[in-house]
C-alpha positions in Angstrom: -27.5 -62.7 -56.3 -28.9 -60.2 -53.8 -27.8 -62.2 -50.7 -24.3 -62.6 -52.1 -24.0 -58.9 -52.8 -25.2 -58.0 -49.3 -22.5 -60.2 -47.7 -19.8 -58.9 -50.1 -20.8 -55.3 -49.2 -20.8 -56.1 -45.5 -17.2 -57.3 -45.8 -16.3 -54.4 -48.3 -15.3 -56.8 -51.0 -12.1 -57.6 -49.0 -10.2 -60.6 -50.3 -8.6 -61.1 -46.8 -12.2 -61.8 -45.5 -12.8 -64.7 -48.0 -13.3 -67.3 -45.2 -15.8 -65.1 -43.3 -17.7 -64.3 -46.6 -17.9 -68.0 -47.5 -19.0 -69.0 -43.9 -21.8 -66.4 -44.0 -23.0 -67.3 -47.4 -23.0 -71.0 -46.4 -25.3 -70.2 -43.5 -27.5 -68.0 -45.7 -27.9 -70.8 -48.3 -30.6 -72.5 -46.3 -28.9 -75.9 -46.9 -25.6 -75.4 -45.1 -23.5 -75.4 -48.3 -22.1 -73.1 -51.0 -23.9 -73.2 -54.3 -21.5 -73.3 -57.3 -23.0 -70.1 -58.8 -22.4 -68.2 -55.6 -18.8 -69.3 -55.4 -18.2 -68.3 -59.0 -19.9 -64.9 -58.3 -17.7 -64.3 -55.2 -14.5 -65.2 -57.2 -15.4 -62.8 -59.9 -16.5 -60.0 -57.5 -13.3 -60.3 -55.5 -11.2 -60.6 -58.6 -9.8 -63.9 -57.5 -9.1 -67.1 -59.5 -11.6 -69.8 -59.0 -8.9 -72.3 -58.0 -7.9 -69.9 -55.1 -11.4 -69.8 -53.8 -11.8 -73.6 -54.2 -8.5 -74.1 -52.5 -9.8 -72.3 -49.4 -13.1 -74.2 -49.6 -11.4 -77.7 -49.8 -8.7 -76.9 -47.2 -11.2 -76.1 -44.5 -13.5 -79.0 -43.5 -16.4 -76.6 -42.5 -17.3 -75.8 -46.1 -19.4 -78.0 -48.3 -20.4 -77.8 -52.0 -23.2 -80.3 -51.5 -26.5 -79.5 -49.7 -26.5 -80.6 -46.1 -29.0 -80.6 -43.3 -30.0 -77.5 -41.3 -28.0 -79.0 -38.4 -24.6 -80.4 -39.0 -23.8 -83.1 -36.4 -20.1 -83.9 -36.2 -18.9 -86.9 -34.2 -15.4 -86.4 -32.8 -13.1 -89.3 -33.9 -10.1 -88.2 -32.0 -8.1 -90.6 -29.7 -9.6 -89.5 -26.4 -13.2 -89.5 -27.9 -12.7 -92.9 -29.5 -11.4 -94.3 -26.2 -14.3 -92.7 -24.4 -16.9 -94.2 -26.6 -17.4 -92.1 -29.7 -18.1 -95.3 -31.8 -21.1 -96.0 -29.6 -22.3 -92.4 -29.9 -22.0 -92.6 -33.7 -24.0 -95.8 -33.8 -26.7 -94.4 -31.6 -27.0 -91.3 -33.9 -27.2 -93.5 -36.9 -30.1 -95.4 -35.3 -31.8 -92.3 -33.9 -31.5 -90.4 -37.2 -31.8 -93.5 -39.6 -28.7 -92.2 -41.5 -25.0 -93.0 -41.9 -22.1 -90.5 -41.8 -22.2 -88.3 -44.9 -26.0 -88.5 -45.2 -28.8 -86.2 -44.4 -32.2 -87.0 -42.9 -35.2 -87.0 -45.2 -36.6 -84.0 -43.4 -33.4 -82.0 -44.1 -32.9 -81.4 -40.4 -29.7 -83.2 -39.7 -26.5 -84.2 -41.6 -24.1 -86.6 -39.8 -20.3 -86.3 -40.3 -17.2 -87.6 -38.7 -14.8 -84.9 -37.6 -11.3 -84.5 -36.3 -10.7 -83.1 -32.9 -12.6 -80.0 -32.1 -11.1 -79.4 -28.7 -13.5 -81.2 -26.3 -11.2 -83.9 -25.1 -12.0 -83.1 -21.5 -15.7 -83.9 -22.1 -15.3 -87.0 -24.4 -17.2 -88.5 -26.0 -18.4 -85.3 -27.7 -20.4 -84.2 -30.7 -20.8 -80.7 -32.2 -24.0 -79.4 -33.7 -23.3 -76.2 -35.6 -21.0 -74.4 -33.2 -22.4 -75.9 -30.0 -20.4 -78.8 -28.4 -22.1 -81.5 -26.3 -20.0 -83.7 -24.2 -20.0 -86.5 -21.6 -22.7 -88.1 -23.7 -24.8 -91.0 -22.6 -27.6 -92.6 -24.6 -30.2 -90.6 -22.6 -28.4 -87.2 -22.9 -27.8 -87.8 -26.6 -31.5 -88.5 -27.2 -32.5 -85.4 -25.3 -30.1 -83.3 -27.4 -31.6 -84.6 -30.7 -35.1 -84.2 -29.3 -34.5 -80.5 -28.5 -33.4 -79.8 -32.0 -36.4 -81.6 -33.5 -38.7 -79.5 -31.3 -37.0 -76.2 -32.5 -37.7 -77.1 -36.1 
């Protein structure tokens, strides 16, 4: 639990920093999720009931209790993105990655998910990979984005 202890110490075991603690731990997991034993450890270390910690984790969509790919791809399903072609973007991603929403590529590089609005209506259709938003997507620009992440791996 060395990683968990380091993060807890960084935030001085402050209960009010639970979200930041969980976000950092999720990134450190290597699989973009929160392992059960880490969550239990955090709850105990912060002297918080497990249902409170799980309440936070289930309220915010950015947390996962299941392993995900290194790069989480979120397809915006808001009205403006839908009207601008997010369905086609999702279909292209499914074909390019050979996965459906909720699945992870065999190499563990990508997980595809649907998302509510993340504030990119002006550049719809849009996707988000990690914290980076890509908009005004076309088939060619989408392929280029995916290729760049594959080359970084």
